[in-house]
C-alpha positions in Angstrom: 103.2 110.1 98.8 103.1 112.6 96.3 102.8 116.0 98.8 106.2 116.1 100.4 109.8 115.5 98.5 110.2 111.3 99.3 112.2 109.8 97.0 111.5 106.0 97.1 114.3 105.4 94.7 112.8 104.5 91.3 109.5 106.5 90.5 105.8 105.2 91.3 103.9 104.5 88.2 101.2 108.0 89.4 104.8 109.9 88.9 105.5 107.9 85.7 102.4 110.0 84.5 103.2 113.0 85.0 106.6 113.2 83.5 105.1 111.3 80.8 102.7 114.2 80.0 105.5 116.7 81.2 108.0 115.7 78.8 105.0 115.3 76.3 104.6 118.3 76.3 100.8 118.5 77.9 99.2 119.8 80.5 97.0 118.0 83.1 94.4 121.4 83.6 92.2 120.0 86.4 91.1 116.1 87.7 86.9 115.9 87.6 85.2 113.1 89.3 82.3 112.8 87.5 80.1 109.6 88.3 79.4 107.1 91.0 77.8 103.6 90.8 77.1 101.3 93.5 80.2 102.2 95.6 82.5 102.6 92.2 83.6 105.9 91.0 84.7 107.4 87.8 87.1 110.4 87.0 88.7 111.9 84.4 91.9 113.0 83.4 91.8 116.7 81.5 94.1 117.5 79.4 95.6 119.6 77.5 98.1 118.2 73.8 101.0 120.5 73.0 98.6 121.9 69.7 96.6 123.2 72.2 93.4 120.4 72.0 91.5 119.2 74.9 91.8 116.0 76.1 89.7 113.4 78.7 91.1 110.3 80.0 88.7 108.2 81.7 90.7 107.3 85.1 90.3 105.3 88.5 90.0 108.1 90.3 92.8 107.0 93.4 95.0 107.0 90.2 93.2 110.6 89.7 93.9 112.4 92.8 97.1 111.4 93.4 98.3 112.7 89.3 96.3 115.9 90.7 98.6 116.2 93.7 101.9 115.3 92.6 101.4 117.7 89.9 99.2 120.7 91.9 96.2 120.9 89.9 93.0 121.0 90.7 90.6 118.6 91.9 86.9 119.0 91.1 83.9 116.5 91.9 80.3 116.8 90.8 77.4 117.5 92.6 75.9 114.0 93.2 79.1 112.6 93.4 79.8 113.9 96.7 75.8 113.9 97.3 76.0 109.7 97.1 79.6 109.8 98.9 77.9 112.4 101.9 75.0 109.2 102.4 75.9 106.2 100.0 72.9 103.8 99.7 74.1 101.0 101.4 70.9 98.8 101.3 71.9 99.5 97.8 75.3 98.2 97.5 73.5 95.2 99.9 71.5 94.2 97.7 74.2 94.6 94.8 76.7 92.4 96.5 73.3 89.6 97.5 72.7 89.2 93.7 76.6 89.1 92.5 76.5 86.7 95.0 73.7 84.4 94.1 74.7 84.8 90.9 78.5 83.1 91.6 76.5 80.4 93.7 74.5 79.2 90.4 77.5 79.2 88.2 78.8 76.8 91.1 75.5 75.1 91.3 75.4 75.3 87.5 79.3 73.4 86.7 78.9 71.1 89.4 78.4 67.2 88.5 77.5 64.1 90.1 80.9 62.8 89.4 82.2 66.3 91.6 81.1 64.3 95.1 82.5 60.6 94.6 
């Protein structure tokens, strides 16, 4: 959606962010995908404020990529992120999901009482 010139009537969140950055006199210089833990990726928006100072803003990668497309800025990814994305650790992800499921089950069991079975 950010690539074409299609207008949706009301601006989407990424369009609002792009306009806000411009209206404040800042520039989005680039987007970096900087880390990955399991299946969660992390990104930064690299901004230059009107006074010339550089600011990094933590962002969801999906939002950061959508903003980069709308503002036509470079998108970078750290090497270890590319490696992890190319060869995901499915066993590690599965283990993580199983641990979370067991934790939720444990919390459920701890919260029940004999009266729950009437």
